[in-house]
C-alpha positions as CSV (number, residue, x, y, z in Angstrom):
1,M,8.6,126.1,144.3
2,V,8.6,122.9,142.2
3,M,11.7,120.8,142.2
4,F,12.4,118.7,139.1
5,R,14.5,115.6,139.1
6,R,16.2,113.9,136.3
7,S,14.5,110.7,135.2
8,G,16.3,107.6,136.3
9,T,18.0,106.6,133.1
10,A,20.0,103.4,133.2
11,R,23.7,104.0,133.1
12,S,25.6,101.3,131.4
13,T,29.3,100.4,132.0
14,M,31.3,98.7,129.3
15,F,34.1,96.2,130.0
16,V,36.5,94.5,127.6
17,V,37.0,90.8,128.4
18,T,40.3,89.3,127.1
19,Y,40.8,85.6,126.7
20,D,43.9,83.4,127.1
21,D,43.9,82.7,123.3
22,G,43.9,86.4,122.3
23,R,40.1,86.8,121.7
24,T,38.2,89.7,123.1
25,A,34.6,90.2,124.0
26,Y,32.6,93.1,125.4
27,L,30.4,93.1,128.5
28,W,27.8,95.8,129.3
29,L,26.4,96.1,132.8
30,D,23.5,98.4,133.7
31,D,23.6,100.6,136.8
32,H,27.1,99.5,137.7
33,G,29.1,101.7,140.0
34,K,32.9,101.9,140.5
35,S,32.5,100.3,143.9
36,D,31.1,97.2,142.2
37,D,34.1,96.5,140.0
38,H,35.4,93.7,142.2
39,R,32.3,91.7,141.3
40,V,32.9,91.9,137.5
41,G,34.9,88.6,137.3
42,A,32.1,86.6,138.9
43,I,29.5,88.3,136.7
44,A,31.6,87.5,133.6
45,R,31.8,83.8,134.6
46,E,28.1,83.8,135.2
47,R,27.4,85.3,131.8
48,Q,29.7,82.6,130.2
49,Q,27.5,79.9,131.8
50,Q,24.4,81.6,130.4
51,G,25.9,81.7,127.0
52,V,26.1,85.5,126.7
53,L,29.9,85.5,126.7
54,P,32.0,82.9,124.7
55,D,33.5,80.0,126.6
56,G,37.3,80.1,127.3
57,I,39.8,81.1,130.0
58,I,39.4,84.7,130.9
59,S,42.8,86.3,131.3
60,G,41.7,89.9,132.1
61,I,38.8,92.3,132.4
62,K,39.1,96.1,132.0
63,R,36.6,98.9,132.4
64,V,36.3,100.8,129.1
65,R,33.7,103.4,129.8
């Protein structure tokens, strides 16, 4: 009997990043599990330093999907 497995497609998770001045930005993370949600703040700050997310004071991050 031959067993077939699903191909390992990357699952992306989307977060909405809100700033102190009312702006919003979106952040997508590939292969991100719910147990990794505590690390999203550090990842968002890292992405700000890289220029992927706009500069500013982040007031909140929420998982969207």
